[in-house]
C-alpha positions in Angstrom: 0.0 0.0 0.0 3.1 2.3 0.2 2.5 3.9 -3.2 -1.1 4.8 -2.3 -0.2 6.1 1.2 2.6 8.2 -0.4 0.0 10.0 -2.6 -2.5 10.6 0.2 -0.4 11.4 3.3 2.6 13.3 1.9 2.5 16.6 -0.2 3.0 16.1 -3.9 4.4 19.6 -4.6 8.0 18.3 -4.5 9.1 18.2 -8.1 10.3 14.6 -8.0 7.7 11.9 -8.1 9.8 9.6 -5.9 9.9 12.0 -2.9 6.5 11.0 -1.5 7.4 7.3 -1.8 10.8 8.0 -0.1 8.9 9.8 2.7 6.6 6.7 3.1 9.5 4.4 3.3 11.2 6.7 5.8 8.2 6.4 8.0 8.3 2.6 7.5 11.9 2.7 8.8 11.1 5.0 11.7 8.9 2.4 13.2 11.7 -0.1 13.2 13.8 2.2 15.4 11.3 1.7 18.2 11.8 -2.1 18.0 14.9 -2.1 20.2 13.0 -0.2 22.9 10.1 -2.7 22.6 12.5 -5.6 22.6 14.2 -4.4 25.8 11.0 -3.4 27.6 8.7 -6.2 26.6 11.6 -8.7 26.8 12.0 -7.7 30.5 8.3 -8.1 31.0 8.5 -11.6 29.5 11.4 -12.5 31.7 9.9 -11.1 34.9 6.2 -11.6 34.5 5.9 -14.4 31.9 5.9 -14.9 28.2 2.1 -14.8 28.1 1.8 -11.4 29.8 4.2 -9.9 27.2 2.4 -11.5 24.3 -0.9 -10.2 25.5 0.3 -6.6 25.7 2.0 -6.7 22.3 -1.1 -7.8 20.4 -3.2 -5.0 21.9 -0.5 -2.4 20.9 -0.3 -3.9 17.4 -4.1 -3.8 16.9 -4.4 -0.3 18.1 -1.6 1.0 15.9 -2.9 -0.8 12.9 -6.3 0.9 13.4 -4.5 4.2 13.7 -2.9 3.8 10.3 -6.3 2.9 8.8 -7.8 6.1 10.3 -4.9 8.4 9.3 -6.2 11.6 7.7 -5.0 12.7 4.2 -2.6 15.6 3.8 -5.3 17.4 1.9 -7.7 17.2 4.8 -5.4 17.7 7.8 -2.1 19.1 6.5 1.0 18.2 8.4 -1.1 16.4 11.0 -1.5 13.5 8.6 2.2 12.4 8.5 2.4 13.0 12.2 -0.4 10.5 12.9 1.2 8.0 10.6 4.6 8.4 12.3 2.9 7.9 15.7 1.2 4.7 14.5 4.5 3.4 13.2 6.2 4.1 16.5 3.6 2.1 18.4 3.8 -0.7 15.8 7.6 -0.8 16.2 7.3 -0.9 20.0 4.9 -3.8 19.9 6.8 -5.8 17.3 10.1 -5.5 19.1 8.5 -7.0 22.1 6.5 -9.5 20.1 9.6 -11.2 18.6 11.3 -11.4 22.0 8.3 -13.0 23.7 7.2 -15.2 20.9 10.7 -16.5 20.2 11.2 -17.7 23.8 7.6 -19.0 24.0 7.9 -21.1 20.9 11.3 -22.6 21.6 10.6 -23.2 25.3 7.4 -25.0 24.3 9.2 -27.5 22.1 10.0 -31.1 23.1 13.4 -32.7 22.7 14.6 -32.6 19.1 11.8 -30.4 17.9 13.0 -26.8 18.6 13.8 -26.2 15.0 10.3 -27.3 13.9 8.6 -25.2 16.6 10.9 -22.3 15.6 9.7 -22.5 12.0 6.2 -21.6 13.0 7.2 -18.1 13.8 7.7 -17.4 10.1 4.8 -19.6 9.1 2.5 -17.3 11.1 4.4 -14.1 10.0 4.0 -15.2 6.4 0.3 -16.1 7.0 -0.2 -12.5 8.2 1.7 -11.0 5.3 -0.1 -13.4 3.0 -3.5 -12.2 4.3 -2.4 -8.6 3.9 -1.0 -9.2 0.4 -4.0 -11.1 -0.6 -6.4 -8.4 0.5 -4.2 -5.8 -1.2 -4.1 -7.7 -4.4 -7.9 -8.2 -4.4 -8.5 -4.6 -3.7 -6.2 -3.4 -6.4 -7.7 -5.8 -9.0 -11.3 -4.9 -8.2 -11.2 -1.2 -7.3 -10.1 1.7 -9.5 -7.3 4.0 -8.6 -9.8 6.6 -7.4 -11.3 4.2 -4.9 -7.9 2.9 -3.8 -6.6 6.4 -3.2 -9.8 7.4 -1.5 -10.5 4.5 1.0 -9.2 1.2 -0.4 -5.7 1.4 1.0 -7.2 1.7 4.6 -9.0 -1.7 4.5 -6.1 -4.0 5.3 -5.1 -1.9 8.3 -8.7 -1.9 9.8 -9.0 -5.6 9.1 -5.7 -6.2 10.9 -7.0 -4.3 14.0 -10.1 -6.5 14.0 -8.0 -9.7 13.7 -5.8 -8.6 16.6 -8.8 -9.2 18.9 -8.7 -12.9 17.9 -5.0 -13.0 18.7 -5.7 -11.4 22.1 -8.3 -14.1 22.9 -5.9 -16.9 21.9 -3.0 -15.5 23.9 -5.1 -15.0 27.1 -5.4 -18.8 27.2 -1.8 -19.7 26.3 0.3 -22.0 28.5 3.1 -20.2 30.4 6.5 -21.9 29.8 8.2 -20.6 33.0 6.6 -20.9 36.4 5.9 -18.0 38.7 8.4 -19.5 41.2 11.2 -19.4 38.7 10.4 -15.8 37.7 10.2 -14.6 41.3 13.4 -16.3 42.2 15.4 -14.6 39.4 13.8 -11.2 38.7 16.4 -10.0 36.2 17.1 -6.3 35.8 16.4 -4.4 32.6 20.0 -4.4 31.3 21.2 -7.7 32.9 21.4 -9.4 29.5 23.6 -6.7 28.0 25.7 -6.3 31.1 26.4 -10.0 31.7 26.2 -11.4 28.2 27.8 -8.8 25.8 29.3 -11.5 23.5 26.0 -13.2 23.0 24.3 -9.8 22.3 26.9 -9.1 19.5 26.4 -12.7 18.2 22.7 -12.0 17.8 23.5 -8.9 15.7 25.8 -10.9 13.4 23.4 -13.7 13.0 20.5 -11.4 12.1 22.1 -8.7 9.9 22.1 -10.5 6.5 18.9 -12.4 7.3 16.8 -9.4 8.1 18.0 -7.4 5.0 17.2 -10.4 2.7 13.9 -11.0 4.4 12.5 -7.5 4.1 13.9 -7.1 0.6 12.3 -10.3 -0.7 9.0 -10.3 1.3 8.2 -6.5 1.5 10.2 -4.4 -0.9 10.6 -6.6 -4.0 7.2 -5.7 -5.6 8.1 -2.0 -5.3 11.7 -2.7 -6.5 10.3 -4.5 -9.5 7.9 -1.6 -10.3 10.6 1.0 -10.1 13.4 -0.9 -11.9 11.7 -3.4 -14.2 8.5 -1.7 -15.0 6.3 -4.5 -13.7 2.6 -3.7 -13.3 1.6 -2.9 -9.7 -1.2 -5.5 -9.7 1.1 -8.2 -11.2 3.7 -7.4 -8.5 1.2 -7.9 -5.7 -0.1 -11.2 -7.1 3.4 -12.5 -7.6 4.3 -11.5 -4.0 1.2 -13.3 -2.7 2.0 -16.6 -4.4 5.7 -16.4 -3.3 4.7 -15.8 0.3 2.4 -18.9 0.3 5.3 -20.9 -1.1 7.6 -19.5 1.6 5.2 -20.4 4.4 5.1 -24.0 3.2 8.9 -24.3 3.2 9.4 -23.2 6.9 8.5 -26.5 8.7 10.7 -28.4 6.2 13.7 -26.1 7.1 13.0 -26.5 10.8 12.9 -30.3 10.7 16.1 -30.4 8.6 17.9 -28.3 11.2 16.7 -30.6 14.0 18.2 -33.6 12.2 21.3 -32.1 10.6 22.0 -29.0 12.7 21.6 -25.2 12.4 24.9 -24.3 10.7 24.3 -26.1 7.4 21.0 -24.2 6.9 22.4 -20.9 7.9 25.4 -21.3 5.5 23.0 -22.4 2.8 21.1 -19.1 3.3 24.1 -16.8 3.8 26.4 -18.0 1.0 23.4 -18.5 -1.3 22.4 -14.9 -1.0 26.0 -13.7 -1.2 26.5 -15.4 -4.5 23.0 -15.1 -6.1 21.5 -11.7 -4.9 23.0 -9.8 -7.8 22.2 -12.2 -10.6 18.7 -12.7 -9.2 17.8 -9.1 -8.9 19.4 -8.2 -12.2 17.4 -10.9 -14.0 14.1 -9.2 -13.2 12.4 -8.5 -16.5 9.1 -6.8 -17.1 7.0 -9.9 -16.9 5.0 -11.5 -14.1 6.8 -14.8 -14.6 10.3 -13.4 -14.1 9.3 -11.7 -10.9 7.6 -14.8 -9.5 10.7 -17.0 -10.4 13.1 -14.5 -8.7 10.9 -14.3 -5.6 10.5 -18.0 -5.2 14.2 -18.7 -5.7 15.0 -16.1 -3.0 12.4 -17.7 -0.7 14.1 -21.1 -0.9 17.4 -19.6 0.2 15.8 -17.4 2.8 14.2 -20.4 4.5 17.7 -21.4 5.7 17.6 -18.4 8.0 14.0 -17.8 8.8 12.9 -21.3 9.7 15.5 -21.6 12.5 16.3 -18.0 13.6 14.0 -18.3 16.7 15.7 -21.5 17.8 19.2 -20.2 17.1 18.6 -17.0 19.0 17.0 -18.8 22.0 19.9 -21.2 22.2 22.3 -18.4 22.7 20.9 -17.0 26.0 20.1 -18.6 29.4 16.4 -18.7 30.3 16.7 -16.1 33.0 17.3 -13.3 30.5 16.4 -15.0 27.2 13.6 -12.7 26.1 15.3 -9.4 26.8 18.6 -10.8 25.7 17.2 -11.7 22.3 14.8 -8.7 22.0 17.2 -5.8 22.1 20.1 -6.8 19.8 17.8 -8.5 17.4 15.4 -5.6 17.1 18.3 -3.1 16.8 19.8 -5.1 13.9 16.4 -5.3 12.2 16.0 -1.6 12.6 19.4 -0.8 11.1 19.3 -3.2 8.1 15.8 -4.7 7.7 13.6 -1.6 8.3 15.8 0.6 6.1 15.8 -1.8 3.1 12.9 -0.2 1.2 14.3 3.3 1.9 17.9 2.4 0.9 16.7 0.6 -2.3 14.5 3.6 -3.3 17.3 6.0 -2.5 19.7 4.1 -4.7 17.2 4.5 -7.5 16.6 8.2 -6.8 20.4 8.9 -7.0 20.8 6.9 -10.2 22.6 3.9 -8.6 19.9 1.3 -8.5 22.4 -1.4 -9.5 24.2 -1.0 -6.1 21.3 -2.3 -4.0 21.8 -6.0 -5.0 25.5 -5.7 -4.0 24.5 -4.2 -0.7 22.3 -7.3 0.0 25.1 -9.7 -1.1 27.8 -8.1 1.0 25.8 -8.1 4.2 24.8 -11.7 3.7 28.5 -12.6 3.2 29.3 -10.8 6.5 26.7 -12.9 8.3 28.1 -16.1 6.7 31.4 -15.5 8.4 29.5 -15.4 11.7 27.7 -18.6 10.9 31.0 -20.4 10.1 32.2 -19.6 13.7 28.9 -20.3 15.4 28.9 -23.4 17.7 26.4 -26.0 16.7 23.5 -25.9 19.2 20.8 -28.1 17.7 21.4 -31.2 19.8 22.2 -29.4 23.1 19.8 -29.3 26.0 18.0 -25.9 26.2 18.5 -24.1 29.5 15.1 -23.7 31.1 
């Protein structure tokens, strides 16, 4: 919906047509910089008051902020207040998602039985993809059935309002979730807000290295690629959305396969498959984008296969780095900070390269960062078959 939001929320007087889109992606990135705060605060809540308590708070924050995006006034109606409301909504979204990853990662992995942490870990991105798939499917249906006038008028708001309604279902489910750590365990330990950073600095840096290439590749392939294809290959907007929807469905089906493979053969082989695969193939894949629906779908699906090596097991890998006492906060802050720096800025950086006449550099940016993460994966101790600290 970024191109529609750009036209409605930001002024069009700037002579360059890419300026409103850049502004939209800048707001997209701003929300990511609240994620480290959310990861730290909600991670501490999860460690001190339980994973379920943190998950309940984050879903309410997400639903409220999604509704706020859906109700954002246009620039024509409210002037500068319009982008201010959008920024506020994105800040609340960032806060909630930062805490969401910390709490859901620990909850999923701690819920798994012996030899199944990779499989349970994979369902984080199954559910994430299902959410994106629903959003992408709604967007594709709206774009294909409504004219530009209706899409610019009210159509772009529908997915955000629908997301707010669905968050109530998530709230109901989480209220009845099983708590993975007992009240006695939490009361006996009571970690401080910065205990993970203070006592486990190496592990915190390790999370950053593990995540950097993965988050850039993930947001490039699942969020930004349709816009990248529109800007650089002239692919029709509706075709780009449909291709993205099909690729996301394919991606969701791959996740449990990756998780089960990691439980059997280890985490490192899959991580290296992802990292080295993207380091070698990002440039040829993105350069091979033509103006057709088929070329975009092929590039997206090829990237999804490689990406599964990271996404299917990232929750398990991160949870296996930290002890249970500070696991949620320990994961939440460095992970969310890295996502903010590299994942959340991917659409902005890609569009900025296009704006400055260097669109060809963006694939190299993805490749280099994935190569850096691959060095980290090579040195990472294998943790798939070790007992998880509870």
